[in-house]
N, C-alpha and C positions, 0 to 999 in steps of 0.2 A: 351261188350259195350265200346266205346271209352272213354278216360279220360274226365273229366269235363272241357271242353274248348269250345270256340265258334265254331259253325258249319256254314260254308258258302256253299251255293248251287247256282248253275246256272242252270236254266231250259230253254231249247231252244225249240222254237216252230216254225213251218212253217205252214201257213194257206193255205187252199184251195184257188184257184183263185176266187177273188170277195168277200172273207170273211174277208179281212184285217180290214176294219173299224168296223165290228161287233165284231171281236175278240179284237181289241184295246179297244173298249168301255167296253166289259165284263171284260177284264183283268184289266182295270183301276178300275172298281168297286171292283174286287177281291182285288187289292192292297190296296184300301181304307179300306176294311173290315179287312184285315190282320193287317195293321198298327194300326187300332183302337180297334181290338178285341183280338189280340195276343200280350200281353205285352212282352213276351219272344222272340218275333221276333223284333230285334232292327233295322232292315232295310229291306225294300221290294221295289225294284225299277224295273220298267218295261222299257225296251229299245227296240228300233226298229232299225234294221240295215240300215245304210245309203245306199241309192240306191237300197234297196230291201224291199219294204213295206210289204212283206209277211213273213219276218224273224224277230222274236222277241226273246228277252232274258229277263228273270226275274232273278234279282240278289237279293238273300235273305241272311240275317245273323240272326242266332238264338243264344241265350245265351249259350245253351248247347244241348247235344244230345237228351235229353228228350223233349225239346221244338221243335226240328226238327221232332222227331218221332210223336208228337201230331198234327203237322200242317195238315196232310191229313185228320184227324178225325174231324176237325172243321166244324161247321154248314155251314159256308160260302163256304167251299170247297165242301161239299156234294151238296150244292145248285147250284154252278156255274160250277163245273168240267164237268158234262155231256154236258152242253151247249157249253163250251169251246172245249171239245174234238170233238164234232160234226163239228167244224170249222177247224180242223187240217188236213193237207195233209198227215202227218205221225205221228207216236207216239211221244209224248213229250220226249225229251232227258234230262238227268239230270247228272250233275257232282257235287260231294260232296267233300268239302275240310274241314279239321280240322285246326283251328288256332294253330300256333306254338308259 
């Protein structure tokens, strides 16, 4: 297990054609839940690529590895991920960074 430091993650998503607005609404709901129900997630920001409405990135910062690992097990993730996944053109990509 990595040392006790902040964990930052970038989740990249590309939606199916025509699913952009539905995805944006659902991921905004997810972001609200994460910010309000996961106190160890200190930042959760959803962005959309300029000039490409189907490309999204979620930037998340967790206090430590344990908080990062527990994120997928939250009730809001279980509820919203199947709906979000159905709107994706390809699997969600993820990059993980440890703070130095």
